[in-house]
RODO-2510 file (C-alpha; in nm, 4 decimals, decimal comma):
residues 476
     n   res          X          Y          Z
     1     m     0,6048     1,1842    -2,6112
     2     n     0,6987     0,8458    -2,4723
     3     h     1,0436     0,6930    -2,5150
     4     y     0,9556     0,3254    -2,5152
     5     n     1,1733     0,2641    -2,8205
     6     q     1,4886     0,4057    -2,6594
     7     i     1,7093     0,3549    -2,3562
     8     y     1,8288     0,6295    -2,1209
     9     i     2,2037     0,6757    -2,0757
    10     d     2,4089     0,9711    -1,9497
    11     g     2,1135     1,2078    -1,9353
    12     a     1,9815     1,1401    -2,2861
    13     w     1,7409     0,9109    -2,4689
    14     v     1,9449     0,7075    -2,7140
    15     p     1,8914     0,4054    -2,9396
    16     s     2,0058     0,0634    -2,8239
    17     a     2,3100    -0,0927    -2,9882
    18     s     2,0658    -0,3570    -3,1140
    19     s     1,7729    -0,3077    -3,3489
    20     t     1,5924    -0,6053    -3,1920
    21     t     1,2864    -0,5262    -2,9826
    22     i     1,0749    -0,7021    -2,7199
    23     p     0,6946    -0,6872    -2,7481
    24     v     0,5000    -0,5817    -2,4389
    25     i     0,1736    -0,7757    -2,4227
    26     n    -0,1475    -0,6744    -2,2490
    27     p    -0,2263    -0,9902    -2,0470
    28     a    -0,6017    -0,9287    -2,0541
    29     t    -0,6289    -0,9013    -2,4337
    30     e    -0,3071    -1,0764    -2,5505
    31     e    -0,2435    -0,7746    -2,7763
    32     v     0,0954    -0,6066    -2,8214
    33     i     0,0759    -0,2571    -2,6725
    34     a     0,4372    -0,1450    -2,7292
    35     d     0,7867    -0,2615    -2,8154
    36     v     1,1005    -0,1858    -2,6159
    37     p     1,4674    -0,2271    -2,7060
    38     a     1,6277    -0,5628    -2,6409
    39     g     1,9387    -0,4162    -2,4803
    40     t     2,2870    -0,5598    -2,5142
    41     a     2,6146    -0,5851    -2,3282
    42     d     2,7318    -0,2785    -2,5237
    43     d     2,4379    -0,0815    -2,3828
    44     v     2,5295    -0,2000    -2,0334
    45     e     2,8884    -0,0893    -2,0869
    46     r     2,7768     0,2611    -2,1873
    47     a     2,5363     0,2865    -1,8942
    48     v     2,7839     0,1660    -1,6309
    49     t     3,0548     0,3950    -1,7697
    50     a     2,8156     0,6898    -1,7447
    51     a     2,7214     0,5978    -1,3886
    52     r     3,0867     0,5629    -1,2866
    53     c     3,1782     0,8989    -1,4412
    54     a     2,8872     1,0730    -1,2669
    55     f     2,9582     0,9236    -0,9257
    56     e     3,2114     1,1802    -0,8037
    57     s     2,9948     1,4800    -0,8958
    58     w     2,6787     1,3289    -0,7520
    59     s     2,8410     1,2239    -0,4256
    60     a     2,9637     1,5814    -0,3770
    61     i     2,6070     1,7182    -0,3698
    62     s     2,4682     1,7960    -0,0245
    63     l     2,1956     1,5888     0,1360
    64     e     1,9576     1,8818     0,1037
    65     g     2,0368     1,8992    -0,2672
    66     r     1,9747     1,5269    -0,3141
    67     v     1,6458     1,5495    -0,1256
    68     k     1,5416     1,8399    -0,3486
    69     y     1,6064     1,6336    -0,6613
    70     l     1,4171     1,3319    -0,5256
    71     t     1,1237     1,5484    -0,4222
    72     a     1,1091     1,6894    -0,7745
    73     i     1,1113     1,3358    -0,9162
    74     g     0,8248     1,2393    -0,6856
    75     d     0,6277     1,5463    -0,7915
    76     a     0,6855     1,4682    -1,1603
    77     l     0,5598     1,1134    -1,1113
    78     a     0,2593     1,2307    -0,9081
    79     a     0,1600     1,4627    -1,1927
    80     r     0,1405     1,1548    -1,4145
    81     s    -0,0332     0,9225    -1,1673
    82     d    -0,3405     0,8681    -1,3862
    83     e    -0,1190     0,7834    -1,6829
    84     l     0,0862     0,5458    -1,4704
    85     t    -0,2299     0,3741    -1,3466
    86     e    -0,3508     0,3087    -1,7017
    87     l    -0,0060     0,2011    -1,8164
    88     i     0,0744    -0,0416    -1,5333
    89     s    -0,2721    -0,1943    -1,5474
    90     a    -0,2314    -0,2473    -1,9230
    91     e     0,1145    -0,4042    -1,9028
    92     m     0,0681    -0,6290    -1,5992
    93     g    -0,3080    -0,6828    -1,5709
    94     m    -0,3975    -0,5596    -1,2247
    95     p    -0,7474    -0,4022    -1,2092
    96     r    -0,7226    -0,0265    -1,2431
    97     k    -0,8932     0,0466    -0,9113
    98     h    -0,6262    -0,1562    -0,7319
    99     t    -0,3433    -0,0353    -0,9558
   100     a    -0,4178     0,3245    -0,8600
   101     v    -0,3865     0,2473    -0,4886
   102     f    -0,1306    -0,0319    -0,4686
   103     q     0,0911     0,0199    -0,7714
   104     v     0,0893     0,4010    -0,7991
   105     q    -0,0221     0,5842    -0,4842
   106     g     0,1596     0,3394    -0,2598
   107     a     0,4724     0,3660    -0,4705
   108     l     0,4718     0,7463    -0,4752
   109     a     0,4240     0,7618    -0,0990
   110     k     0,7574     0,5851    -0,0671
   111     v     0,9453     0,8781    -0,2193
   112     a     0,8355     1,1117     0,0604
   113     a     0,8936     0,8408     0,3223
   114     y     1,2511     0,7840     0,2054
   115     t     1,3361     1,1543     0,1831
   116     d     1,1951     1,2193     0,5307
   117     e     1,4012     0,9314     0,6663
   118     a     1,7158     1,0547     0,4878
   119     l     1,6869     1,3887     0,6656
   120     r     1,6844     1,2039     1,0011
   121     y     1,9479     0,9477     0,9095
   122     l     2,2786     0,9459     1,0997
   123     w     2,5197     1,0112     0,8128
   124     e     2,8067     1,0922     1,0532
   125     e     2,8776     1,0213     1,4201
   126     l     3,1644     1,0145     1,6664
   127     s     3,2775     0,6810     1,8056
   128     e     3,5891     0,5953     2,0070
   129     g     3,7871     0,8943     1,8826
   130     a     3,6869     0,8458     1,5178
   131     t     3,4460     1,0268     1,2908
   132     v     3,2293     0,7519     1,1457
   133     v     3,1080     0,8506     0,8003
   134     r     2,8496     0,6660     0,5923
   135     q     2,9825     0,6829     0,2387
   136     p     2,7972     0,5786    -0,0795
   137     v     2,8686     0,2251    -0,1918
   138     g     2,9172     0,3409    -0,5530
   139     v     2,7507     0,2279    -0,8766
   140     v     2,4328     0,0270    -0,8155
   141     a     2,2719    -0,2167    -1,0581
   142     a     1,8989    -0,2238    -0,9824
   143     i     1,7134    -0,5235    -1,1265
   144     t     1,3374    -0,5218    -1,0778
   145     p     1,0484    -0,7691    -1,1270
   146     w     0,7150    -0,7372    -1,3032
   147     n     0,4660    -0,7784    -1,0191
   148     a     0,5074    -0,4322    -0,8575
   149     p     0,7325    -0,2661    -1,1137
   150     l     0,7215     0,1021    -1,0175
   151     s     0,7054     0,0438    -0,6429
   152     i     1,0059    -0,1871    -0,6364
   153     a     1,2035     0,0336    -0,8751
   154     l     1,1515     0,3249    -0,6352
   155     d     1,2519     0,0990    -0,3440
   156     k     1,5922     0,0716    -0,5097
   157     v     1,6465     0,3951    -0,6987
   158     v     1,5342     0,6393    -0,4287
   159     p     1,7472     0,5186    -0,1337
   160     a     2,0440     0,4610    -0,3659
   161     l     2,0289     0,8182    -0,4948
   162     l     1,9744     0,9580    -0,1444
   163     a     2,2886     0,7720    -0,0358
   164     s     2,4814     0,9422    -0,3223
   165     c     2,5060     0,6278    -0,5343
   166     t     2,4561     0,6279    -0,9094
   167     v     2,2218     0,3754    -1,0702
   168     v     2,1673     0,1569    -1,3742
   169     l     1,8123     0,0221    -1,3762
   170     k     1,7138    -0,2933    -1,5629
   171     p     1,3354    -0,3379    -1,5424
   172     s     1,1573    -0,6630    -1,6158
   173     e     1,1151    -0,7115    -1,9884
   174     v     0,7536    -0,8109    -1,9159
   175     t     0,6523    -0,4750    -1,7629
   176     p     0,9119    -0,2185    -1,8773
   177     l     0,6934     0,0739    -1,9851
   178     n     0,6499     0,2375    -1,6437
   179     a     1,0300     0,2478    -1,6090
   180     s     1,0418     0,4787    -1,9102
   181     v     0,8009     0,7137    -1,7334
   182     l     1,0277     0,7025    -1,4280
   183     a     1,3275     0,7914    -1,6455
   184     e     1,1305     1,0766    -1,8021
   185     a     1,0436     1,2098    -1,4559
   186     i     1,4093     1,1892    -1,3539
   187     h     1,5119     1,3712    -1,6703
   188     d     1,2495     1,6429    -1,6127
   189     a     1,3766     1,6876    -1,2551
   190     g     1,7173     1,7828    -1,3986
   191     l     1,9219     1,5084    -1,2376
   192     l     2,2894     1,5225    -1,3362
   193     p     2,3686     1,3186    -1,6514
   194     g     2,4781     0,9643    -1,5738
   195     v     2,3391     0,9524    -1,2207
   196     f     2,0458     0,7421    -1,3400
   197     n     2,0476     0,5156    -1,6445
   198     l     1,7882     0,2775    -1,7881
   199     v     1,8589    -0,0258    -2,0062
   200     s     1,5687    -0,2513    -2,1029
   201     g     1,6190    -0,6108    -2,2089
   202     e     1,6237    -0,9724    -2,1050
   203     g     1,8293    -1,1279    -1,8271
   204     p     2,0980    -1,3045    -2,0324
   205     a     2,1628    -1,0027    -2,2564
   206     v     2,1413    -0,7214    -1,9999
   207     g     2,1176    -0,8646    -1,6496
   208     e     2,4192    -1,0957    -1,6771
   209     p     2,6667    -0,8342    -1,8058
   210     l     2,5317    -0,5820    -1,5566
   211     v     2,5745    -0,8149    -1,2599
   212     s     2,9220    -0,9233    -1,3677
   213     h     3,0508    -0,5756    -1,4626
   214     p     3,3675    -0,4907    -1,2622
   215     e     3,2571    -0,1276    -1,2173
   216     v     2,9262    -0,2222    -1,0525
   217     d     2,9737    -0,2034    -0,6759
   218     m     2,6356    -0,3368    -0,5708
   219     i     2,3451    -0,5342    -0,7144
   220     s     1,9992    -0,4668    -0,5748
   221     f     1,7690    -0,7411    -0,6987
   222     t     1,4088    -0,8462    -0,6491
   223     g     1,2858    -1,1638    -0,8136
   224     s     1,3019    -1,5401    -0,7953
   225     t     1,5261    -1,7264    -0,5540
   226     r     1,6873    -1,9097    -0,8439
   227     a     1,7885    -1,5861    -1,0182
   228     g     1,8923    -1,4227    -0,6918
   229     t     2,1156    -1,7138    -0,6007
   230     r     2,2892    -1,6886    -0,9372
   231     i     2,3387    -1,3149    -0,8886
   232     a     2,4861    -1,3695    -0,5423
   233     t     2,7275    -1,6261    -0,6851
   234     q     2,8438    -1,3906    -0,9597
   235     a     2,8775    -1,0972    -0,7204
   236     a     3,0804    -1,3049    -0,4771
   237     a     3,3511    -1,3532    -0,7401
   238     r     3,4510    -0,9883    -0,6917
   239     n     3,3027    -0,9241    -0,3447
   240     a     3,0328    -0,6934    -0,4770
   241     r     2,7564    -0,6146    -0,2336
   242     v     2,4098    -0,7633    -0,2871
   243     l     2,0623    -0,6755    -0,1653
   244     l     1,8318    -0,9641    -0,2523
   245     e     1,4561    -0,9866    -0,2073
   246     m     1,3519    -1,3259    -0,3367
   247     g     1,0751    -1,5830    -0,3023
   248     g     0,8244    -1,6522    -0,0301
   249     k     0,5802    -1,9194     0,0851
   250     s     0,4285    -1,7351     0,3746
   251     a     0,2262    -1,9058     0,6447
   252     n    -0,0862    -1,7488     0,7914
   253     i    -0,1660    -1,9001     1,1323
   254     v    -0,5207    -1,8648     1,2629
   255     l    -0,4765    -1,9583     1,6271
   256     a    -0,7420    -2,1553     1,8109
   257     d    -0,8544    -1,8464     2,0044
   258     a    -0,8888    -1,6296     1,6908
   259     d    -1,2221    -1,5002     1,5618
   260     l    -1,2814    -1,6801     1,2292
   261     d    -1,5103    -1,4041     1,1044
   262     q    -1,2305    -1,1522     1,1591
   263     a    -0,9555    -1,3675     1,0127
   264     l    -1,0816    -1,5566     0,7116
   265     k    -1,1947    -1,2946     0,4609
   266     p    -0,8789    -1,0786     0,4822
   267     s    -0,6698    -1,3960     0,4785
   268     v    -0,8252    -1,5101     0,1512
   269     m    -0,8126    -1,1655    -0,0090
   270     n    -0,4501    -1,1105     0,0946
   271     c    -0,3565    -1,4384    -0,0705
   272     f    -0,5408    -1,3550    -0,3931
   273     a    -0,4381    -0,9863    -0,4173
   274     n    -0,2699    -0,8986    -0,7478
   275     s    -0,3860    -1,2430    -0,8658
   276     g    -0,1502    -1,3968    -0,6119
   277     q     0,1526    -1,2322    -0,7714
   278     i     0,2973    -1,0901    -0,4489
   279     c     0,6048    -1,2421    -0,2884
   280     t     0,4665    -1,1845     0,0627
   281     a     0,1260    -1,3417    -0,0143
   282     p     0,0049    -1,5605     0,2769
   283     t    -0,0481    -1,8694     0,0620
   284     r    -0,0516    -2,1315     0,3421
   285     l    -0,3502    -2,0854     0,5714
   286     l    -0,3118    -2,2870     0,8937
   287     i    -0,6344    -2,3647     1,0837
   288     d    -0,6708    -2,5536     1,4134
   289     r    -0,8117    -2,8994     1,3491
   290     s    -1,1175    -2,8527     1,5734
   291     r    -1,2508    -2,5794     1,3419
   292     y    -1,0923    -2,6955     1,0169
   293     a    -1,4014    -2,8284     0,8366
   294     q    -1,6042    -2,5230     0,9361
   295     a    -1,3284    -2,2873     0,8220
   296     v    -1,2879    -2,4600     0,4848
   297     e    -1,6573    -2,4106     0,4085
   298     r    -1,6333    -2,0421     0,4971
   299     i    -1,3181    -2,0030     0,2881
   300     k    -1,4962    -2,1628    -0,0078
   301     a    -1,7820    -1,9157     0,0189
   302     i    -1,5439    -1,6197     0,0403
   303     a    -1,3309    -1,7356    -0,2536
   304     e    -1,6348    -1,7892    -0,4736
   305     q    -1,7336    -1,4246    -0,4242
   306     v    -1,4039    -1,3071    -0,5765
   307     t    -1,4627    -1,1634    -0,9236
   308     v    -1,2173    -1,2107    -1,2110
   309     g    -1,2187    -1,0275    -1,5426
   310     d    -1,1351    -0,7216    -1,7505
   311     p    -0,9010    -0,4982    -1,5452
   312     s    -1,0801    -0,1871    -1,6705
   313     t    -1,3995    -0,2971    -1,4945
   314     d    -1,4949    -0,3277    -1,1285
   315     v    -1,3419    -0,6708    -1,0639
   316     d    -1,1254    -0,8032    -0,7813
   317     l    -0,8665    -0,9845    -0,9935
   318     g    -0,7287    -0,9477    -1,3433
   319     p    -0,5190    -1,1922    -1,5434
   320     l    -0,1763    -1,3240    -1,4612
   321     v     0,1036    -1,1287    -1,6217
   322     s     0,1905    -1,3661    -1,9067
   323     a     0,1023    -1,6903    -2,0804
   324     a     0,4070    -1,8521    -1,9211
   325     q     0,2919    -1,7504    -1,5730
   326     r    -0,0627    -1,8688    -1,6383
   327     d     0,0648    -2,2062    -1,7558
   328     r     0,2995    -2,2327    -1,4572
   329     v     0,0178    -2,1698    -1,2102
   330     r    -0,2170    -2,4146    -1,3815
   331     g     0,0664    -2,6680    -1,3701
   332     y     0,0858    -2,6298    -0,9923
   333     i    -0,2884    -2,6752    -0,9601
   334     e    -0,2513    -3,0018    -1,1490
   335     k     0,0350    -3,1014    -0,9176
   336     g    -0,1843    -3,0391    -0,6163
   337     i    -0,4623    -3,2559    -0,7541
   338     t    -0,2168    -3,5341    -0,8395
   339     a    -0,0681    -3,5177    -0,4876
   340     g    -0,4112    -3,5755    -0,3333
   341     a    -0,5061    -3,2278    -0,2162
   342     r    -0,8791    -3,1524    -0,2401
   343     v    -0,9927    -2,8728    -0,4719
   344     v    -1,2464    -2,6767    -0,2685
   345     t    -1,3077    -2,4249    -0,5458
   346     g    -1,1355    -2,3206    -0,8671
   347     g    -0,9217    -2,5551    -1,0726
   348     v    -0,7229    -2,5681    -1,3956
   349     q    -0,9964    -2,4552    -1,6346
   350     p    -1,0090    -2,0833    -1,7235
   351     p    -1,2777    -1,8727    -1,5577
   352     e    -1,6103    -1,8793    -1,7361
   353     g    -1,6180    -1,6447    -2,0357
   354     l    -1,2450    -1,5659    -2,0124
   355     r    -1,0746    -1,7923    -2,2622
   356     r    -0,8821    -1,4981    -2,4077
   357     g    -0,6238    -1,3466    -2,1762
   358     f    -0,4038    -1,5092    -1,9155
   359     f    -0,6709    -1,5728    -1,6542
   360     v    -0,6685    -1,8342    -1,3768
   361     r    -0,9513    -1,9313    -1,1442
   362     p    -0,8928    -1,8413    -0,7788
   363     t    -0,8251    -2,1846    -0,6329
   364     v    -0,8454    -2,3203    -0,2787
   365     f    -0,6939    -2,6536    -0,1779
   366     a    -0,7846    -2,8343     0,1437
   367     d    -0,6296    -3,1444     0,3007
   368     v    -0,2852    -3,0128     0,2110
   369     t     0,0209    -3,1620     0,3762
   370     n     0,3411    -2,9651     0,4036
   371     s     0,5321    -3,2169     0,1941
   372     m     0,3289    -3,1350    -0,1181
   373     a     0,4835    -2,9163    -0,3870
   374     i     0,1936    -2,6711    -0,3595
   375     a     0,2838    -2,6190     0,0080
   376     q     0,6590    -2,5889    -0,0435
   377     e     0,7093    -2,4053    -0,3727
   378     e     0,6211    -2,0491    -0,4625
   379     i     0,3311    -2,0652    -0,7093
   380     f     0,2859    -1,6896    -0,7619
   381     g    -0,0783    -1,7176    -0,8533
   382     p    -0,4223    -1,7143    -0,6856
   383     v    -0,3823    -2,0491    -0,5113
   384     l    -0,4485    -2,0933    -0,1380
   385     c    -0,3449    -2,4047     0,0586
   386     v    -0,5438    -2,4741     0,3773
   387     v    -0,3530    -2,6854     0,6303
   388     a    -0,4746    -2,8340     0,9600
   389     y    -0,2738    -2,8325     1,2842
   390     d    -0,3305    -2,9630     1,6371
   391     d    -0,1532    -2,7107     1,8618
   392     d     0,0719    -2,4052     1,8566
   393     d     0,3898    -2,6086     1,8408
   394     e     0,2719    -2,7939     1,5320
   395     a     0,1551    -2,4709     1,3691
   396     v     0,4963    -2,3118     1,4202
   397     r     0,6726    -2,6243     1,2954
   398     i     0,4625    -2,6293     0,9784
   399     a     0,5088    -2,2568     0,9234
   400     n     0,8870    -2,2841     0,9551
   401     d     0,9126    -2,6012     0,7469
   402     t     1,0080    -2,4215     0,4256
   403     r     1,3223    -2,2885     0,2631
   404     y     1,1594    -1,9444     0,2551
   405     g     1,1156    -1,6863     0,5297
   406     l     0,9801    -1,3630     0,3858
   407     s     0,6553    -1,2873     0,5641
   408     g     0,3770    -1,4332     0,7754
   409     m     0,0524    -1,3612     0,9553
   410     v    -0,0901    -1,4577     1,2967
   411     w    -0,4509    -1,4160     1,4148
   412     s    -0,5551    -1,4310     1,7795
   413     s    -0,7943    -1,2660     2,0230
   414     d    -0,5015    -1,2448     2,2676
   415     l    -0,2250    -1,0113     2,1471
   416     g     0,0251    -1,1568     2,3911
   417     h    -0,0418    -1,5035     2,2525
   418     a    -0,0070    -1,3733     1,8957
   419     h     0,3248    -1,2039     1,9712
   420     r     0,4661    -1,5138     2,1370
   421     v     0,3861    -1,7201     1,8282
   422     a     0,5091    -1,4478     1,5908
   423     r     0,8515    -1,4410     1,7585
   424     r     0,8893    -1,8127     1,6904
   425     l     0,8436    -1,7714     1,3155
   426     r     1,1606    -1,7675     1,1047
   427     t     1,0471    -1,4922     0,8762
   428     g     1,1379    -1,1309     0,8087
   429     a     0,7982    -0,9812     0,8893
   430     v     0,4816    -1,0904     1,0667
   431     r     0,1422    -0,9211     1,0520
   432     i    -0,0779    -0,9714     1,3572
   433     n    -0,4553    -0,9593     1,3047
   434     g    -0,4055    -0,8037     0,9635
   435     h    -0,2125    -0,5005     1,0815
   436     k     0,0413    -0,3634     0,8348
   437     a     0,3624    -0,1833     0,9290
   438     g     0,4359     0,1702     0,8099
   439     p     0,6462     0,2549     0,5017
   440     n     0,9714     0,2905     0,6962
   441     a     0,9491    -0,0447     0,8755
   442     p     1,2060    -0,2957     0,7475
   443     a     1,1102    -0,5530     0,4837
   444     g     1,3170    -0,8528     0,3817
   445     g     1,3620    -1,2206     0,4374
   446     f     1,5247    -1,5000     0,6325
   447     k     1,6740    -1,8115     0,4722
   448     q     1,6358    -1,8294     0,0931
   449     s     1,3987    -1,5326     0,0848
   450     g     1,6803    -1,2824     0,0749
   451     i     1,9687    -1,0811     0,2108
   452     g     1,9295    -0,7275     0,3447
   453     r     1,6329    -0,4985     0,4067
   454     t     1,4325    -0,2327     0,2264
   455     n     1,2366     0,0673     0,3597
   456     g     1,3458     0,3655     0,5646
   457     r     1,6830     0,3776     0,7381
   458     f     1,7180     0,0040     0,6890
   459     a     1,7327     0,0580     0,3130
   460     l     1,9769     0,3486     0,3456
   461     d     2,2048     0,1195     0,5480
   462     e     2,2286    -0,1111     0,2454
   463     y     2,3629     0,1569     0,0120
   464     v     2,6437     0,2931     0,2306
   465     e     2,9901     0,1856     0,3391
   466     i     3,1139     0,2637     0,6902
   467     q     3,4318     0,4752     0,7046
   468     a     3,6148     0,5585     1,0296
   469     i     3,8401     0,8674     1,0282
   470     a     4,0592     0,8943     1,3358
   471     g     4,2535     1,2017     1,4462
   472     g     4,1525     1,5662     1,4646
   473     e     3,8006     1,7000     1,4495
   474     g     3,5570     1,5897     1,1832
   475     s     3,2665     1,7820     1,0328
   476     i     3,0179     1,6943     1,3063
***
């Protein structure tokens, strides 16, 4: 039995205070696949009260006990991995073959990574005659986006629970169904009532009262920079802690000594992955001017091999998540054309044979200058901007000329050269020659891309307060 028509508060599935529901639409077919409650401020009040009441009991449980609970939750989710794959693909449109790997297997691997890290984490230490204790921050409001819904929910819920915090989760109203499966797994694992709570709904009705609630000690948010900035402003009014992962406009620098054959295909596919709906997508591809024309032709050929279509079939890309997102991305393509950028492939028209569903053609722009909107603003769709540069200094200047600083890539045949350039980039992570860091490496942004870090001990640091107890012997 699924519980899509209920919310989860204080260890039980209960009806929302409102009878209004939100339809969940399959973006490939435009059909309604479920309805979820449109939660209210009253629902938030019940959920936060439950989390506050459960905090003392949960924070008294040993680390080993918390790890046991989280392991059971991971096992319960793993047992439903096929179901989760079908569900997430249906609600957000990613092809099933990629959903299974990226959205489900990758997400579930995080549970084990976090629990392993928690067992190594320095929860107590001695310093200058004091016992330094890492205490839970308290009640956490976790607000998650639609582009990687289960993965990002686990990035918040798991480290918060391991740190002895209690949680109220508000999933995106666009992709809320997988959050119900998460709540069911938590319930089946026997977590204490009130430790985890789930309230579905829209931002104004649920997110706003959750963020502004005086009993919420911390807001962990992933989403747009505009929404994150508003959350930070509200939290500042009562000095609540925030962890913010927001927008990105990542630069991908192919240095003059890089092998184009090695760099270009993964660069294009990384930009288009999940139909471009990834905050770390390398959407600005910087090529040295001497090889620019040659590279653009190769990029065109690669992009035109990308298949788009029904997510249940063997395609590379599915639809965008919603009609609003499709229209937004097409609007940016039009802006690029108006600004004078050259459409190498793609464009505003829907892919051939795909007039139903929220599909967008994978689009490549050349002759892009960094002052254009398509080079400065996060599009969140399959749109790649190819930019020319003359030397390393100009490449770094272009890469850093953005209000964002979430991720980046550098390609070079000389690792020393690549590392020197990478260290000059004002961004939270850099991938050299396509290499990806492990699950416990920190992730987060500079500038308007965010505050704080996720993954491993860096995430655990976000959910604890530092307490110094001087005098006598502590428990170490």
